[in-house]
N, C-alpha and C positions, 0 to 999 in steps of 0.2 A: 725397560724400566723394571727395577726390582724394589719392592717395598719391604723394609725390614723394621718392624716396630714403628717408631715415629720417624724413621729415616727413609728418604727416597734416594735410590741409587740409580744413576744413569751413566751411560758411557758416551764419550765423544772422541773424535780423532783430532790430533793436532796437525794442521796443514803444514806445507813446506814453508809458509810465511809465519809459522808459529801462532796462527789463529785457531780458534775453536768455536763451536756453536754452543749456546746455552740451550739445553733441551727444552722443548715447548712446555712440558709438564712442570718443570722447575720455574721457568719464566712466569707461567700463569699462577702458580701457587705462591710465589714471592712478589708478584706484581712488578716484575722487571720490564722496563720499556726502553726503546731506543733513546740514547742520550744519558741513561742512568750510569752512575759510577759503581764499579765493583772493586772491592778491596781484596787483595790477594795476600794471605798471611801464611808464613811458614811456621809450622808447629811440629818440631822434631822432624820426622820424615813424612809429615802430612801437609797438604795444601788446603787451606780453608779459604773459600771464596764467599764473600757476603756482600749484599748490596749496602751502599752507604746511605745512611738516613738522609732524606731530603730536608734541607733547611727551609723552614716555614717562616713567613713574615713575622709571626709572633716571636720566634726565636731571636730574630735580629733586633726587634723592638726591645725585648728583654735585655739584650746586651747593651743597647744604648742607654736604657734607663738605669742599669747598674753602674754605668760609668766604665772607666778603664781606657786603655789606649786603643787606637784604631788597629794597630798592628796585632795586638793580642786578640782582638775581636775577629780580625780576618783569619788568623790561625785557627781559632775555634770553629769558625764557619767552614773552612776548608777541610778540617778533620771530621766534619759531620757531627759535631757534638751539639 
């Protein structure tokens, strides 16, 4: 692990099945647990991996109180907003 300013840099290897391990220091610092969703984003020639915000009950209640269609509410929840 290499710390660079506010950045943590770790290396992992991609297996023959295209899997990789999230380094323990990164899992702990971001609170990533089994079953959590990670978003993979391509930004030019970089890959950004970030945990998706977990939907809380209050987020869903807020959607219901605001009204709108069930389909649009489902899309918002799935996108982690």
